[in-house]
C-alpha positions in Angstrom: 0.0 0.0 0.0 1.4 3.5 -0.9 2.1 5.7 2.1 -0.3 8.6 2.5 1.2 12.0 1.8 2.3 13.7 5.1 0.1 16.8 4.4 -3.0 14.6 4.0 -2.4 12.9 7.3 -2.0 16.3 9.0 -5.1 17.6 7.3 -7.2 14.6 8.5 -5.8 15.0 12.0 -6.7 18.7 12.0 -10.1 18.0 10.5 -10.9 15.6 13.3 -10.0 18.2 15.9 -12.1 20.8 14.1 -15.1 18.6 13.9 -14.7 17.7 17.6 -14.9 21.4 18.5 -11.4 21.8 19.8 -11.4 25.3 18.3 -14.6 27.4 18.2 -16.0 29.1 15.1 -14.0 32.3 14.5 -11.1 31.1 16.7 -7.5 31.3 15.5 -5.6 28.1 15.1 -2.1 27.7 16.5 0.8 28.9 14.3 2.3 26.8 11.6 5.5 26.6 13.6 3.7 25.2 16.7 1.6 22.7 14.6 4.8 21.6 12.7 6.5 20.8 16.0 3.4 19.0 17.3 3.2 16.7 14.3 6.9 16.4 13.6 6.7 17.8 10.1 7.9 20.8 8.2 6.0 24.1 8.1 5.3 23.7 4.4 3.5 20.4 5.2 1.3 22.2 7.7 0.6 24.9 5.2 -0.5 22.4 2.6 -2.7 20.8 5.1 -4.3 24.1 6.0 -4.7 25.0 2.4 -6.7 21.7 1.9 -9.0 22.6 4.8 -9.5 26.1 3.5 -10.6 24.6 0.1 -12.9 22.2 2.0 -14.5 25.2 3.7 -13.4 24.4 7.3 -10.8 27.2 7.6 -10.2 30.6 6.3 -6.9 32.5 6.0 -6.7 36.2 6.9 -3.7 38.1 5.5 -1.2 39.1 8.2 -3.4 37.5 10.9 -3.4 33.8 10.6 -5.8 30.9 10.0 -9.3 30.8 11.6 -12.2 28.3 11.9 -14.7 29.2 9.3 -18.5 29.3 9.9 -20.4 26.6 8.2 -21.5 27.4 4.6 -25.2 27.5 4.0 -26.5 25.2 1.3 -28.5 27.2 -1.1 -31.7 25.8 -2.5 -31.9 25.3 -6.3 -35.4 24.5 -7.6 -35.6 22.8 -11.0 -39.1 23.3 -12.4 -40.9 23.8 -15.6 -43.0 26.4 -13.8 -40.4 29.2 -14.0 -42.8 32.0 -13.4 -44.0 30.4 -10.1 -40.6 29.7 -8.5 -40.3 32.9 -6.6 -42.3 32.7 -3.4 -43.9 29.4 -4.5 -46.1 27.5 -2.1 -44.9 24.9 0.5 -41.7 26.9 1.1 -40.0 25.8 -2.1 -38.2 29.1 -2.2 -35.2 29.0 -4.5 -32.0 30.5 -3.0 -29.5 28.9 -5.4 -30.4 30.7 -8.6 -27.3 32.2 -10.1 -27.2 36.0 -10.1 -23.9 36.3 -12.1 -21.9 34.1 -14.5 -19.0 34.0 -16.8 -19.1 32.2 -20.2 -16.6 31.3 -22.9 -17.8 30.0 -26.2 -15.9 28.3 -29.0 -17.4 27.6 -32.5 -16.4 24.7 -34.7 -15.5 22.2 -31.9 -15.8 18.6 -33.2 -18.4 16.7 -31.3 -17.0 13.9 -29.1 -18.6 10.6 -29.5 -20.7 10.8 -26.4 -21.9 14.3 -27.2 -22.6 13.4 -30.8 -24.9 10.6 -29.6 -26.8 12.9 -27.3 -27.2 15.5 -30.1 -28.1 13.0 -32.8 -25.2 14.1 -35.0 -22.0 12.4 -36.3 -18.9 12.3 -34.1 -16.7 15.2 -35.3 -19.6 17.3 -36.5 -18.9 21.0 -35.7 -20.6 22.3 -32.6 -20.6 25.4 -30.4 -19.2 24.6 -27.0 -19.8 27.1 -24.1 -18.4 26.7 -20.7 -20.1 28.5 -17.8 -19.2 29.4 -14.2 -22.2 30.5 -12.1 -22.2 32.5 -8.9 -25.0 32.8 -6.4 -24.8 35.3 -3.5 -21.1 35.8 -4.3 -20.0 32.2 -4.2 -19.4 29.7 -7.1 -22.3 27.2 -7.1 -22.4 25.6 -10.5 -20.5 24.8 -13.7 -21.9 23.9 -17.1 -20.6 22.8 -20.4 -23.1 23.3 -23.2 -23.0 21.9 -26.8 -25.1 23.0 -29.7 -24.9 21.6 -33.3 -23.7 24.3 -35.7 -25.9 22.8 -38.4 -28.7 24.4 -36.5 -27.4 27.8 -35.7 -24.5 28.5 -38.1 -25.0 31.8 -40.0 -27.7 33.1 -37.6 -27.4 35.9 -35.1 -27.6 33.4 -32.2 -24.7 31.1 -33.1 -22.9 32.1 -29.9 -25.1 31.9 -26.8 -23.5 34.9 -25.0 -23.1 37.4 -27.9 -25.5 39.0 -30.4 -29.0 40.4 -29.9 -30.2 37.6 -27.6 -27.0 37.2 -25.6 -27.8 35.5 -22.3 -31.5 35.0 -23.1 -31.3 31.2 -22.9 -31.8 28.3 -25.3 -35.6 28.6 -25.6 -35.7 32.2 -26.6 -32.7 32.0 -28.9 -34.0 29.0 -30.7 -37.5 30.5 -31.1 -35.9 33.5 -32.9 -34.7 31.2 -35.7 -37.9 29.3 -35.9 -37.1 26.4 -33.6 -39.6 25.7 -30.9 -38.4 24.0 -27.8 -40.8 21.3 -26.4 -39.0 19.0 -24.0 -36.1 19.1 -21.5 -34.7 15.8 -20.3 -32.5 15.8 -17.2 -30.5 12.8 -15.9 -29.0 13.5 -12.4 -26.1 11.3 -11.2 -23.8 11.6 -8.2 -20.2 12.1 -9.0 -16.9 13.3 -7.6 -15.3 16.6 -8.4 -12.3 16.5 -10.8 -9.3 18.7 -9.9 -10.4 21.3 -12.5 -14.0 21.4 -11.2 -12.8 21.6 -7.6 -10.5 24.5 -8.4 -13.3 26.4 -10.1 -15.9 25.7 -7.4 -13.6 26.2 -4.4 -14.1 22.6 -3.1 -11.8 19.7 -2.6 -10.9 17.3 -5.5 -13.1 14.2 -5.0 -15.8 16.1 -3.1 -19.4 15.0 -3.9 -21.1 16.8 -6.7 -24.4 16.3 -8.6 -23.8 15.9 -12.3 -27.0 16.6 -14.4 -27.0 15.5 -18.0 -29.5 17.9 -19.7 -30.7 17.6 -23.3 -33.2 20.0 -24.9 -35.5 18.9 -27.7 -37.7 20.7 -30.2 -41.2 19.8 -31.2 -39.9 17.3 -33.7 -37.9 15.5 -31.0 -34.6 16.8 -32.4 -31.9 17.6 -29.8 -31.0 21.3 -30.0 -28.6 21.5 -27.0 -27.0 19.2 -24.5 -25.1 20.2 -21.4 -23.3 18.7 -18.4 -24.2 20.7 -15.2 -22.0 20.2 -12.1 -23.4 21.3 -8.7 -21.3 20.9 -5.5 -23.3 19.0 -2.9 -21.8 21.2 -0.1 -23.1 24.4 -1.6 -26.5 23.5 -3.1 -29.5 21.3 -2.4 -31.4 20.5 -5.6 -35.2 20.3 -5.4 -37.3 19.1 -8.4 -40.8 20.6 -8.5 -43.5 19.1 -10.8 -46.8 20.4 -11.7 -49.9 18.2 -11.7 -52.0 18.0 -14.9 -55.6 18.8 -14.0 -58.6 17.2 -15.8 
């Protein structure tokens, strides 16, 4: 069995002490020098251990002051529903607090569709697509990533080729597609638990391997043709996802 990296062992020891309440919320931890002596390691090992716990949300560093126990992060509620207009203040307390209020996006046109994406879009592997990567913030913290794919055969040469530029920038798939005569009819979502990759963890401010919810979403038009597919990644520590369904009345 490979030996565990020293900083991981120190991080787990400190985590256990934090969870046991040895230091109160807002209390400063002992210095790196003191902890290094206590665990018989170098100061750089202690620093890496603390960095890991900062990423995990247990500690926070304050410039020129030290490292402190961080208050627990609140999990924001994200309601996924087809009744968008009823979300705010909806009955039974299903109030959405995880909805993004800011985001960054980067689009690239002409990206060959990987085999799995091609299958979801009903195109051939290698067919050109527009790939857009999103980073979403809610109440100032990163809460969601998304990688969206749209077939260029559908939007090439139109004003809405790129989702975040042009006259309908940021308006969403439904409105953009409607502007070119494509009517969205169905959204299919497949949620699966997963573990954060290193890249995802860095962007979301969580630990690599932390639990996330990965939602595979595909949007279809009235003919059943896929017009967009996306992989949405939501950190479990930041958001609780609630699905809300309407009832068809006779």
